[in-house]
C-alpha positions in Angstrom: 16.6 69.2 -139.1 19.3 65.8 -138.9 18.5 63.1 -135.9 20.7 63.3 -133.6 21.1 59.5 -133.7 22.4 59.1 -130.2 19.3 59.5 -129.2 16.2 57.0 -128.7 13.4 59.1 -128.7 10.0 57.6 -126.6 8.2 58.6 -130.4 10.8 56.1 -132.2 10.1 53.5 -128.9 6.5 53.1 -129.9 6.8 53.2 -133.6 9.1 50.4 -133.6 7.1 48.4 -130.7 3.3 48.7 -132.7 5.3 48.1 -136.3 9.0 47.8 -136.2 9.0 46.8 -140.3 7.5 50.5 -141.0 10.3 52.2 -138.4 13.0 50.2 -140.3 11.5 51.6 -143.6 11.3 55.4 -142.1 14.6 55.5 -140.1 17.0 53.2 -142.2 15.5 53.4 -145.6 14.2 56.9 -145.5 11.1 55.7 -147.3 8.4 58.1 -147.3 5.0 57.9 -145.4 1.3 56.8 -147.4 0.1 60.4 -145.6 3.0 62.6 -144.8 0.4 65.7 -143.7 0.1 63.5 -140.7 3.6 64.3 -140.1 3.4 67.9 -140.6 0.5 68.6 -138.5 2.3 66.7 -136.0 5.8 68.2 -136.5 3.7 71.9 -136.1 1.6 70.9 -132.8 5.3 69.7 -131.5 7.0 72.6 -132.1 3.8 75.0 -130.8 4.1 72.7 -127.5 7.6 73.2 -127.4 7.0 77.2 -127.9 4.4 77.2 -125.0 7.3 74.8 -122.8 9.9 77.6 -123.0 7.1 80.3 -122.3 6.2 78.6 -119.4 9.6 78.6 -118.4 9.9 82.2 -118.6 7.1 83.5 -116.8 7.8 80.4 -114.0 11.3 81.9 -113.7 9.8 86.0 -113.7 7.4 85.1 -110.9 10.6 83.3 -109.0 11.9 87.1 -109.4 9.2 88.7 -108.7 8.6 86.5 -104.9 12.5 86.9 -104.5 12.5 90.7 -104.3 8.7 90.7 -102.8 10.3 88.9 -100.3 13.5 91.1 -100.3 11.7 94.4 -100.3 9.8 93.1 -97.5 12.5 92.0 -95.7 13.7 96.0 -96.5 11.0 97.6 -94.7 10.3 95.6 -91.7 14.1 96.7 -90.8 13.5 99.9 -91.6 9.9 100.0 -89.5 11.9 98.1 -86.2 14.8 101.1 -86.4 12.4 103.6 -86.3 10.2 102.3 -84.4 
């Protein structure tokens, strides 16, 4: 996946602040890191976290719809109870 060069990521800022030469080598010169397994684990961890965030958002929307449906049903039952009361 190609990096969107119009975005400045927090990780890029942190990497540049830690060692601007290392950032330049990795991002401008495309030099390989001496321990690429670290990046593979990091990519996997970030992908898993992204999936968890997506799932949490989905569950939150489902919960909101269920809450609204419950409020609507409760309102309908209240109207029926008041009219038949």
